[in-house]
C-alpha positions in Angstrom: 137.7 105.4 54.9 137.6 104.8 58.6 137.7 107.5 61.2 139.0 106.9 64.7 138.8 109.2 67.7 141.4 108.8 70.5 139.8 108.5 73.9 141.7 109.3 77.0 140.7 106.4 79.2 142.4 108.0 82.2 140.0 110.9 82.0 137.0 108.7 81.6 138.0 106.6 84.7 138.9 109.7 86.7 142.1 111.8 87.2 143.2 112.5 90.7 144.3 116.1 91.4 147.6 116.3 93.2 147.2 120.1 93.6 143.8 119.7 95.4 144.4 116.6 97.4 146.3 116.3 100.7 147.1 114.0 103.6 149.1 116.6 105.6 147.5 117.1 109.1 146.5 120.6 110.2 146.9 122.4 113.5 144.3 124.4 115.4 142.7 126.7 112.8 145.1 125.4 110.1 144.2 126.0 106.5 144.8 123.9 103.3 144.3 125.9 100.1 144.5 124.0 96.8 145.8 125.4 93.6 143.4 126.6 90.9 143.2 124.2 88.0 141.6 124.5 84.6 138.8 121.9 84.6 137.1 122.6 81.2 138.0 119.1 80.0 135.9 117.6 82.7 132.2 117.3 83.5 132.2 116.5 87.2 134.4 116.7 90.3 134.3 114.2 93.2 135.8 115.1 96.6 136.1 112.6 99.4 137.3 113.7 102.9 137.8 112.4 106.4 139.4 114.0 109.4 140.2 113.0 112.9 138.6 116.2 114.2 135.8 118.5 113.0 136.5 121.3 110.7 135.7 124.9 111.4 132.1 126.0 110.7 131.8 125.9 106.9 135.4 124.8 106.9 135.3 123.0 103.5 135.0 125.4 100.6 134.6 124.1 97.0 135.4 127.0 94.9 135.0 127.9 91.2 136.3 130.9 89.3 136.2 132.3 85.8 139.7 133.9 85.9 141.7 131.9 88.6 141.6 135.0 90.8 138.1 135.9 91.8 136.4 132.8 93.5 132.8 133.8 92.9 131.1 130.4 93.2 131.7 128.7 96.6 129.9 125.8 98.2 130.4 125.5 102.0 130.2 122.4 104.2 131.1 121.7 107.8 132.9 118.3 108.2 132.3 116.3 111.4 135.1 114.3 113.1 135.9 110.8 112.0 133.0 110.7 109.4 133.8 110.2 105.8 132.0 112.6 103.4 131.7 112.5 99.6 130.7 115.4 97.4 130.1 115.3 93.7 129.6 118.5 91.7 129.3 119.5 88.1 132.0 121.8 86.6 130.6 125.3 87.2 133.4 127.5 85.8 136.8 127.2 84.1 138.9 127.2 87.3 138.5 125.0 90.4 140.2 124.7 93.8 139.4 123.3 97.3 140.0 125.1 100.6 139.8 123.5 104.0 140.0 125.1 107.5 140.5 123.0 110.6 138.6 123.5 113.8 139.8 124.0 117.3 141.8 120.7 117.7 145.0 119.6 116.2 144.4 116.8 113.7 146.0 113.4 114.1 144.8 112.2 110.6 143.5 114.0 107.5 142.7 112.7 104.0 141.3 114.9 101.3 141.2 113.7 97.7 139.8 115.3 94.6 139.1 113.4 91.4 138.1 114.9 88.0 135.8 113.0 85.7 135.3 113.4 82.0 131.7 112.0 82.3 128.9 112.9 84.6 129.1 110.7 87.7 126.4 109.6 90.2 126.0 111.7 93.4 126.7 110.2 96.8 124.7 107.1 97.5 123.1 106.4 100.9 121.2 103.5 102.3 117.5 104.0 102.9 118.2 103.5 106.7 120.9 106.2 106.8 120.1 109.6 108.4 120.8 112.6 106.2 122.3 115.6 108.0 122.5 119.2 106.8 126.0 118.7 105.5 125.1 115.8 103.1 125.5 117.0 99.5 122.3 116.5 97.5 120.8 117.3 94.2 118.4 120.2 94.6 114.9 119.8 93.1 112.4 122.6 93.4 108.8 121.7 93.0 106.0 124.2 92.4 102.5 122.9 93.5 99.7 124.1 91.3 96.0 123.4 91.4 93.2 123.4 88.9 91.0 126.5 89.5 88.6 126.2 86.6 89.3 123.4 84.2 91.7 125.3 82.0 93.4 127.5 84.6 96.1 126.4 87.0 97.3 128.6 89.9 100.5 128.2 92.1 99.8 127.3 95.7 100.9 130.2 98.0 102.1 130.2 101.6 100.8 132.3 104.5 102.4 135.7 104.6 103.2 135.7 108.3 104.1 132.1 109.1 105.1 130.7 105.7 102.7 127.8 106.5 100.8 126.0 103.8 97.1 127.0 104.3 94.8 124.0 104.1 91.0 123.5 104.4 89.2 120.4 105.5 86.8 119.1 102.9 83.5 120.5 104.3 85.1 123.9 104.6 86.4 123.5 101.0 82.8 122.8 99.8 81.7 126.2 101.3 84.3 127.9 99.1 83.1 125.9 96.1 79.5 127.1 96.7 78.2 123.6 97.3 77.4 123.9 101.0 73.9 124.8 102.3 71.9 125.3 105.4 68.2 125.6 106.4 66.6 126.4 109.8 63.1 126.2 111.3 62.0 127.9 114.5 58.5 127.3 115.9 56.6 127.7 119.2 54.4 124.6 119.7 51.1 124.3 121.6 51.4 123.2 125.3 50.6 119.6 124.5 52.6 116.5 125.0 53.4 114.9 121.7 53.2 118.0 119.5 55.7 117.8 116.7 57.7 120.1 114.4 59.6 119.0 111.4 61.6 119.7 108.3 60.8 117.5 105.2 63.3 117.1 102.4 63.8 114.8 99.4 67.4 114.4 98.3 68.6 114.8 94.7 68.9 112.0 92.3 72.4 110.5 92.3 75.3 111.2 91.9 74.9 114.3 94.1 75.4 113.0 97.6 74.1 115.0 100.6 76.7 115.0 103.5 74.4 116.3 106.3 74.5 117.2 109.9 71.6 118.3 112.1 71.2 120.4 115.3 68.2 120.5 117.5 67.2 122.6 120.5 64.1 122.9 122.7 63.0 125.2 125.5 61.3 122.3 127.4 61.7 118.6 127.2 61.6 117.0 123.8 62.9 114.2 121.6 64.7 114.6 118.3 64.6 112.1 115.5 66.0 111.7 112.0 63.5 109.7 109.9 64.4 108.1 106.6 61.9 107.3 103.9 58.8 108.3 106.0 55.3 107.7 104.7 54.0 111.2 104.1 51.1 112.6 102.0 52.3 114.1 98.7 50.2 117.2 99.3 51.6 117.7 102.8 51.8 121.3 102.1 53.6 124.1 100.3 55.1 125.6 103.3 58.5 126.1 101.7 61.5 127.0 103.9 64.4 128.5 101.9 67.7 126.8 101.6 70.7 129.2 101.9 74.0 128.8 100.2 76.7 129.3 102.8 78.9 131.1 100.3 76.7 134.1 100.0 78.0 135.3 96.7 77.5 131.9 95.0 74.6 131.4 92.7 74.6 127.6 93.2 71.3 126.2 94.4 70.7 122.9 96.3 69.2 120.0 94.4 66.9 119.1 97.3 63.2 119.0 96.7 60.6 120.5 99.0 58.0 117.8 98.4 57.1 115.2 95.8 54.0 116.8 94.2 55.4 120.3 94.0 59.1 119.6 93.5 60.4 123.1 94.4 64.2 122.9 94.3 66.3 124.6 96.9 63.5 124.4 99.6 62.5 122.3 102.6 58.8 121.8 103.6 58.0 122.8 107.2 55.8 120.5 109.1 53.5 121.4 112.0 51.4 119.2 114.3 48.3 120.2 112.4 49.7 119.0 109.1 51.1 115.8 110.5 47.9 115.0 112.3 45.9 115.7 109.1 47.9 113.1 107.2 46.3 109.8 107.9 49.1 107.9 106.2 51.9 109.5 108.3 54.6 107.1 109.5 58.1 107.9 110.6 59.8 105.4 108.3 63.2 104.2 109.6 64.4 106.3 112.5 68.2 106.3 112.0 68.9 108.5 115.1 66.8 109.6 118.1 67.6 111.0 121.5 66.0 113.1 124.3 66.5 116.8 124.8 66.2 118.1 128.3 64.5 121.5 129.0 66.6 124.4 127.6 68.9 122.1 125.6 70.4 123.4 122.5 71.8 123.5 120.1 72.5 119.8 120.3 74.2 118.1 117.3 72.7 114.7 116.4 75.7 112.7 117.2 79.0 113.4 118.9 81.2 116.5 119.3 82.9 116.3 115.9 81.5 116.4 112.3 82.7 112.9 111.6 80.5 111.6 114.4 77.5 113.7 113.3 77.6 113.4 109.5 75.3 111.2 107.4 75.6 110.7 103.7 71.9 110.6 102.8 70.4 108.2 100.3 69.8 109.7 96.9 66.2 110.5 95.8 64.9 109.7 99.3 62.6 111.5 101.7 63.8 112.6 105.2 62.2 114.3 108.1 64.1 116.0 110.9 61.6 115.9 113.8 61.2 117.4 117.3 58.5 116.0 119.5 57.3 117.5 122.9 57.6 115.2 125.9 56.1 117.6 128.4 52.7 119.5 128.6 54.4 122.9 128.3 54.7 125.2 125.3 57.9 124.4 123.6 60.1 126.5 121.3 61.6 124.2 118.7 64.8 125.0 116.7 66.0 122.7 113.9 69.1 123.5 111.9 70.3 121.3 109.0 73.7 121.8 107.4 75.1 119.9 104.5 77.2 119.9 101.3 76.3 118.3 98.0 79.3 116.4 96.5 79.2 114.5 93.2 80.4 111.0 94.0 81.2 109.8 90.5 
């Protein structure tokens, strides 16, 4: 036994509504109000419209009702002059009608057509080069942005209470919040001798933790700063450890940097004085990757430019570095060295 279902081809192709279509022109402030129609046999409604003159503000009303009396669901649009518009909406209630209010000029032409479709039809199509104004009908998609805050927990991104702006952090600032940003400083008064030096010695962690580092120097009298990579330095240069501080003070994370090779105290620098440097017969500065003079009273002076991107070095893994200040006058000199960095896993 065969079963056949009759399909109304007219409904599939589209049925033009005579009660909600018109070509009659409207005068100043004139109104066309369609007749409520039962649209439960349809899935979508297409409306195309063009007028010689602009509508009133929100002059086009696409209305739906559950009882053909109370028009509770209304979509409003303002129609510009001589610009064709197309709107495609799903059926939202049993009854439908369209209402149009003209603007402040008598129309010379007006065409409004409503077509009912038994299938879901495509929304209006625009070229990629077309501008989209606020009266173009569009499918509304709402997107919630969420971020991973712990591997198994995801939290929605929130906006600023006062401005509704999306708060953002640059990456170095983000690393402070993550507890992976550190600093260390050294202050010392040198002897009144030309050539006396002060330094901070560090050995970076084994990869993949990369040290993204900037350094600042200051001196009370003339000096020269240098950043020295892979210097030759005695393994027993000293145990003068200088503490590394986590910039997120409630974080328990520690730096992976070593204070020296023989006594690999993690989370410490080794401070260097002229006595220690002079006592090390093997001392050599290695590769000086940056050096510049400091005039008297200079500081703090970043090693580089005025922005972090011009100051930052990503230091080699498992490599020694010395941040050095050297007197260039015969006066006592107060040296200040500040090193700031974050450790970011690169794999």
